[in-house]
N, C-alpha and C positions, 0 to 999 in steps of 0.2 A: 829291352829287358836284359840282354847280355851285358850292357855296361852297368845296369843296376845290380846285376847278380855279383859283379865284382865287389860291390859295397856290401851286399847281404852276407857273402862268405868270409868276411873279414872279422877276426876275432877282435873283441874290445871296441866295436863299432855298431851303432845302432842306426839303421836307416829310418828317418823321420818322414820323408815325403818324397815323392818324385811325380812330375807331371809333364805332358807334351801335348802339342796340337799340331794339326795339318797346316794351318795357314803360317804360323810363325816358323814351323819346321825346327823346333828347337826344344830341347829337354832340360829341365831343371831338376837336379838331385840334391837332396839336403840330408846330411848325417852328421852324427855327433859321436864323440869318444875321445878315449886318451889320445894326446897329441900324436905320438909316434904311429899308432894304429890308424889314426885318420890320415896321415900322410901316406901310409902304405896302400890304404884304399883309394885314395885320390890318384896316386901314381898307376895303380892297376886299372882304375877306370879309364883314365887317360890313355893307357896303353891300348885298351879294348877299343876305345873310340877311333884311335889312329888306324887300327886294323879294319874297322867296320865302315867308317865314313869318309867318302871321297869328295873333297870340296870343289873338284873340278866338275862334278855334276850336280852339286847340291845347290838348291834354290830354296829360299823362304822369305817371309816378310821381314824377319828380324835381322839386323846386321850382324855378320860373324866373320872372324879372321881365322878360326882354327876348328878342327874337329872336336876338340875340347877348347872352347873359346875362351872360358876364364874360370879360375878356381880361386874363389875367396876364402880366407881362413878367418873366423870370426870368434873372438874370445867370449866364452859363456860363463864360465865358472873356474876359479881358481888357476887362472892364468891371465897374464897381462898382454896388452897389445903389442908391446915390444917383443915378448916371446913369440907371439904369433908372426911378427915380422921375420924372426930368425928361422922359424919352421917354414915360413914360404920360401925362403931363400934355399933351405935344404931340398924342398920338394922341387923347386925351379931347377936347381943344379942337376938333379937326378933325371928330370924330363929331358933337359937339354943334352945331357951326355948319354944317357941310355936309349932314348927314343929319337934322338936326332931332330928334335922339335926346337925352334928357337923360342925362347921365353924372355918376356918383357915383365919386369916388376912394376906394379902399379899401386895406387893409394897410398897406405902408410908404409909399404915397402918400396916405393919408387926410388930409383937411384938418382933421378934429376926431376925438378919441378914439372917440367912439361909431360912427364909420363904419369902423374898422379891420377889424371882423368881418363878413365877407361875409354869413353867416347872419342878422345883425341887419339889415343893409340889405334883404336879399331877404324878410324875413318879411312875409306878407301877399300876396306874389307880384303878378304882373301885375295882378290883379283889384284888389288893395288899394292900388296905388301912386298912383291918382289922389287919394286922400284923404292918403296918406302924405307925398307930395311937398310938401303945404301946410304941413307941420310944419317949423319953422326948422332942427331939427337934421338933416333930410333934404333940405333944399333942394339941388338938383343943383349940382355944381361948374361944369359946362359945359351948354350948350343950354337949352332951354326949361324952364320950371317946371312943366310937366305932362308925363306920359307921351306918347310917339308913340302914336297911336290903335291901330296894329297891331304895332309893333315894340318898345313898351314903354320899358324903362330898361335902361342897360347899366352895369356896374361895370368900372373899368379900374384897374389897380394893379401895383406892384411886389412880389414876394414871393419867398420861397425856393421850391425845388422842392416840389411837393404830390404826394402819392401818392394816387390813387383806389383804394381797397382795399376789396372787397366779400368777405362771407362768406355762403354759402349753406346754409340749414338744411332737413332732410328733413321739413318739415311746411308745411302751408298755413295755419296759424294765425299771423296778422299780429301778434296781441297778443305772442306769444312774441318775435318779432323786434324789436318796439317796446320791450319790457322789457330785452332784453339790449343794444339801442342805448343806451338810458338808462344801463345799467350802465357802458358804456365811455366814454360821451361826457362830455367835459370839463365842460362846463356843469353837468351833473347830478351830479357827484361822481366821475366816472371818471377818464381820463387827459386831462391838460391840453391836449395837442396833438392830440387825436382829436375829430372831429366826426362824429356817426353818426346815421342814421335807420333805421327798419325799413320795408322796401318789399315788395310782392307781385310775384313773377314769375309772372304769370297764365299765360303760355304753358307753363311748366314745372310749375305747379301747386305751387310752393314759396315760401318767403319769404326775404328776404335781409337781412342787416345792412349797409348801404351806408355807407362811412366816407370821410371826407377827412382823411389824415394830414398835418398842416400843418408838422410838424418831426419827421421820422423818426429824427434823431440824439437826440431827447430822449424821444419815445415811438415805441420801435421796433415794427415789424410783429409780431414774434414774441410780444411780451408781450401785445398786444392779441388776437392771434389765441388764445393760451392761455386768457385770460378769458373770450372768447366760447365757446370749447369747453367750459369748465368750467359756465358759465351754461346752455349748451344741454342739458348732461347733467342738470342740476337739473330741467328741464322734460320729460326723458325724449326729448329729440330729439338728433340728430347733425348735425355738420358734413359736408356732402357735397362741398364744394369752395370754392375762393376764387378771386378773379380780380382782376387789376390792369386797370384801364382806362386807356389811355393807356401812357405810358412810366414807368420806374422807375429811379432812380439804382441803379447797381451795388453800392454800398456797403450799400444797404437789404438786398439780397438776400444779400450776403456776410455781414452781421451775423446774418441769420437762420440760414444754414448753420452759422456758427460756433456759434450758441446751441444749436441742436438736435442737431448732431453732437458737441458738447461738444469742439471741437478745441483743442489745447493749443499755445500759443506760436504761435498763427495771426495773420497780418496781411494787409491788402490788397495788400502788395507780393508776395505769393506767388500772386496770381491771375495765370494765364498772359496773358490778354489785357492786363492792366494792364502787364506787362513788354514785350509787344510794341509796344503803341500809346502807352504813357506817358500823359502829361497831354494 
C-alpha cells in the first residue's frame, strides 16, 4: 500500500490496478498518464520499494532480481514506441544515479540483443546477480556495477502490452505443472510469444502454469489455454480455473470469445463499449 500510495498521490497519473498474492510474493501495479508524470510516479514507487523490501530475506514463487523487479513503459495513445524507449532511458538513468540501484535496459530499450529477454537478464535471480553483473554482456546500463545490497537490480524498458495469464490445475504435483509449462513455453518448442513456469499455490494445495503472453496478437490466449487443457488431460488432471494478473487488452478477450463461441462475421466494432467510448 505504501508503494501504491506513491502512484496515487502523483498529479497527472491514474492508478488503474494493483494486485498481489502470498505465494508469488510479488505485486503488480498498473498506472497511466502523461509521460513525465508516469516517470515521476515510477521513480517514487521504486524509491519506496527500495526502502521497504529487503531481498536478502525475501522469498516467493516468482523469480525476482530487484525490490522493483521490472518497470515496463507501454505506449497507449499519442506516443510512439521509440518515445517510450527514450523515456525508459531517462527513468533508468535517474534510478541508477539517485537510488544507487543498477539498471539494465530490456525489450525495445535493450542496448544489446542478449538483453531483450527479461528472463535471460533475471536468470540467477537476486542471489546470482553479484557474479552475473561482472560479465561484460550484463554490465548495467546505468548505476553501479554491482547490485544494491538489499534492493538488487532493476530492469527498465519499453514494450507492447503483456498479459500475465495463469492457469490452475487440480493437483499438487509440481512436476506436472512444470512439464506443461515446458510444452507451451516458446524457448522449449512451444508458442513463440509465451513464457511459462510451473508454480505451487501452497495455500490452495494446487499447482499453476504461470505465463507472460508477450504478444497476444501472435500467440492468443485461447490457443495456449487449449494446449494446457489437452496436456493436463494427458496426466489425468483438469483445469480448475485461470486468472489475469493486472489488466488485459479488450481485444485479447474479444478474440477468445470469438474463437470459443465460433462467431461468424464478428469484429471489434460490434463491441458495445467500443462504440460508446471509441478510441
